[in-house]
Residue, then its C-alpha position, 0 to 999 in steps of 0.5 A: m500500500y505504500k507503493e500505491l501511496q508513493e505513486t499517488i504522490d508522484a501523480m498529484t505533484a507532477p508538473g501541471q497538476m494541482f499539487n505541483i511543487t515549486e521553489v520560492e525564495v523566502a527570507g533569502q532561502s530557497v524553500k518548497a511551496w505549492a506552485m498553485a497556492p493563491g497569494s493571500l488569505r484575502d484571495i482564499w476568502l474572496s474565492t468562496a463567494g460562489h458557495a452563496d446559499k450554503d450554510y457556513l457558520v452555525y451557533r446554537d439557533e443562529r446561522w450564516t450562509y456564505a452570502q451573508a458571511h461575505e456581506e458581513v465580512a465586507r462591512i467589518a473590513n470597510w469599518l476597520v479601514a474607515n476607523g484607521i486600521g491599515q495594512h500591517d496594523h495589529v487587531a486583537i480578537a479576544m473571545r470564545n469561538y463565536p462566529e464573529w471570531m471567523l468573520s473578524y479574522w477574514a475581514i482583517a486578513s482581507i485588508g492586509a491587517v494582522s489578526v492577533g489571536v488572544n488566548a481566551w483564558w488569559v487573566p488581565e495581566e496576561l492580556k496586558y502582556g499580549l496587547k503590549d507585546s503585539g502592539t495592538k491598535l484595536l481590540i475586538c472582544d466579548t463580554e468576559r474579555l471586555a471585563r478583563f480588559d476593563e481592569i487594565r484599561g488605564d494602560f491602553p488609553d488610545l486602544k480602540v475596543v469593539a464589543v461583541r455579544v455585550d448587552d450593556v456596552p460601555s461608552w468607551a467601546t463600540p457595539w458590534s451593531e455599529v460595525l455591521a452598519a458600515e457599507p458592505v464594500m470590500p476595500e481594495v488592497s494588494i497583499d504580499p505573500d510574505d506579509d504577516a497574516c496573524i500573530f498566534y501566541t505559543s503555549g510554551t511551558t516556560g517564560a512569557p508566550k512568544g508571538a509567532q508571525l504566521t504569513h499569508r504564504g505560510c497559511v495558504n500553503n498549510l491549507l493546501s497541505v491539509v487538503f493534499g494529505t487527505m486526498s493523497q492517502s484516501t486515494a492511495q487507500a482506495k487503490a490498494q483496496g481496489k476501489t474507486p478513489p473518492d472525489l474530494l474536490g467538490g464532486s460529492k453532494t454531501q456538504m463537509a461539516s465540522i464542529v469547531a471544538t478547540p480554540l480558534f486562536h490556535v492553528t489546529a482549529n483555525n488554520c487546519l479546520a476552519q480555513t480548510a472547511t471554508i475553501a471547501g464550502g463546508k459548514l462550521v458549527h461553533m460550540h459554546k463549551w466542549d461537551a461530548g454529549e452536546a457534540l454528539r447531538i450536533i453530529e446527529e442534527e447538523k450531519i457532521t462529516v469530519f470531527s477534529g479536536v484534541p485526541t481526548m475529545s474523540r476518546e470522550i465521544i466514542n466512550h460517551p453513553d449517547f454514542a450508541t443511540r445518536d445517529t453518527s452515520t454521516l461521520t467519516a473521520l474522527n481526527g486528532g491534532g494538537a497532541a499525539v493520538q494514542p495507539d489504543l485510540v486508533g484501534k478503538i476508533d477502527k473497531g467502534g467508530r461505526g464507519a468513522q476512520p481515525g486520523q491525525g496531524y502533527g504540526m505546530t504554530e511555527v509551521c502555520g499548521i501541519i508537518s505530517t498527516s495520517t488517515g484511515f488505512f495508514l494510521s491503522d497500519k502505523p498507529s504509533s506514527a505521527g504520519m506521512v511527512l508532506p512533500i513540500y517539506d525538507v525534513k531531517c533529524i539531527d544529533k546534539e552536534g547538529n549532524t544529520l542522522p540516517v533514516g531510522e535514527t532518533g534525533e531532533v526533528c527539523v523541517r524547512g518549507a514555505q509554511v515555516i513562520k517568519g519568526y517570533l515578534n520582538r524576539p530576534e534571539a529566540t527566532a535565530e535559535t529556532i530557525v537556522d538557515g531556514w530550518l525550523h528546529t521543532g524541539d521534538i525528538g523522533y525519527i523518519d522511517a523508510d516510507n517517509f512516516i515520522y515517529l515522535v518519541d517526545r519533546a526534547k525537554d519533556m523526558v525523564l532523565r532517570g539515573g542516566e537513562n532517558v524515559f520518554c513520557s509519551e511511551v509511558e503514557t501509551a502503556l498506561y492508556k492500554h489499561p482499561d481503568v485509565a481515562e486520562c493520564t499524563v507522565f512527567s519528571v519528579p525530582d529524586e535525590r538518588l537518580g536525579e529524576e523519577v517517573g511520575a504519572a497523574i491518572f484520572p480513572a475511567q467511570g466506575t473504576q477504582p484502580t490502585a497505584a500498585e496495580l497500574r505500576e505493575f501493569c506498566k512493568t508488563q508493557l515496558a522495562a521496569y525502570k520506565a514504570p512510574r514510581y509516583i502515581w497520583i490517582l485524581d478525583e477530577p479530570l486532568p487540567r488542560n490549557a486552552s488548546g486542550k493539552f494536559v498541563k504537566r507543569t501545573l501538576q508538577e507544581s501542585l501535587e504533593l509527593a506524600d499523596a502519591g501511591 
């Protein structure tokens, strides 16, 4: 089947084909890019006007067609320009996943301004940092974020504020209704592909967040990468099975429909899900807050075709009591992103997904989205892999001295291509450290196999050094998830006087179970070498804490858990 995959890739990327690959110069480096990629996100948005009467945005009982969305985006864009927002100006969006998030984003991109994706969980001090660091000229926010901004408003006397879904708009803010009263005329601008499109703040585990500068070129190339990854693997799978390849370029009468379940201020939801659905004429259903039962209702009533979220969300969907009774027949894929899909979950979706195939993508903010992708047949065959490296990347693994390692050897993963960010805003040293001669040093430890599939062992800084032995946290987590009583788990280092570090694990048990630390430790020893089994295990009464992008927050656990409470 990997022969069929390579043949498919060769055919799709041949000269004259939609996914032909070219070389472009970015920041003095020659890098790979999709030859037919449009020049900007403005071009992408304007190209979707033909979807007209199709549903585009849904939130509870509210609904926008593409025609309505295009009219509102033009009004917002016109209002922004009339109120002093020009090309390259920074406009912050601080709100829940309301439809206004996407409408604002497309309007800002279409006038050549720059969206600043504000983490909706930031407290006032963090919000102050983000607004100052980004040099934001205008803030668009909802009720909760407006209240937080009010606490720091004295630090921003000249910042214009637009209030979305606010019942009692203060005198110093502009109501959203006033923005939508502008004429629906899209301003004319010319956008360079290497202009900044948005600033997304990375959820680093140490220090202040860094503002990654995502360009129009990077975002548009990522959009095509997501489409290519799905098309190439589904086509190759059909060929290998002797079936007719699916038509994924508009031939289907079924509208693509997805739930926006993770935050739009990160690339997983915005660049990889929302933008891809938009160019395909798809429907985006926004959730007020994640709830697996509510997601199942939406899947049934809105005929969702593709679900993409962090892997724990897919796990919660198939484990939910309502999964057996809700109609999920339209669902073709349960995809994971933002964190690795555990091998056991791949098998559970395969066996219990009722027709939905597993899928995942590996990527990061620093590449505007994805690096590799794996779906269906290929993910099931290589469940421990992070997927096929996309052909517009050069990729290598290096040792600590920077030497390129042979295929199959483990080292830091580095990639080069048009999707790599321009750099970190106001952080030239961090930029120079992370992007070297066009190569992005991901900080991930892994290797590439002979089929060009990438395997991630762990984050470079997210492993336990136990008595001179490296214990990779993801390996221990994979073992723990094989135990039927484990619903959620995360593994991290615990300081140890004798060995330097020991292995610790926080566990949230499956409903109705009461596993013991001793039982889980012994189970790990049947899966892994004894020294990798957690010495310290905390069994918690509540789900593990997560950050805004849905990932478990190890640092919070490391700082809050008492050693005396471990089993």
